N, C-alpha and C positions, 0 to 999 in steps of 0.2 A: 614356605617362610623360613624353615630351618636353614636352607641354603643361603638365603639373603642375610640372615643373622650371622652365618659363618663368614660371609664375604666382608661384612662390616667389621667383625672382630679381627679378621686377617688384615684388613686395611689399617685398622688402628694399631695393630702390632707393627706393621711395616713403618707407619708414621713414627711410632715411638722409637723403633730401631734406628731410623734415619736421624731422628733428633739426637739420640745417644751418640751416634757416630759423629755428628757435627760437634757435639760437646767435647768428645775425646780428641778429635783431630783438629778442632778449632775452626775448620772450614771444609765442607764437603767438596767444594770446587777445587780446593788446593789438592785434595786427595786424588780427584779425577784428572787434574792437569799435570800432576807429578806422580805417576805410578812408579813404584820402586821395584 
């Protein structure tokens, strides 16, 4: 069960990180379509 809990925590972290990126960059798709 500890492993499952760790996976859930990691998934939440990734989701929060993605959300933060979207906020900072305005659009995640824009970042992917225009790599600098």
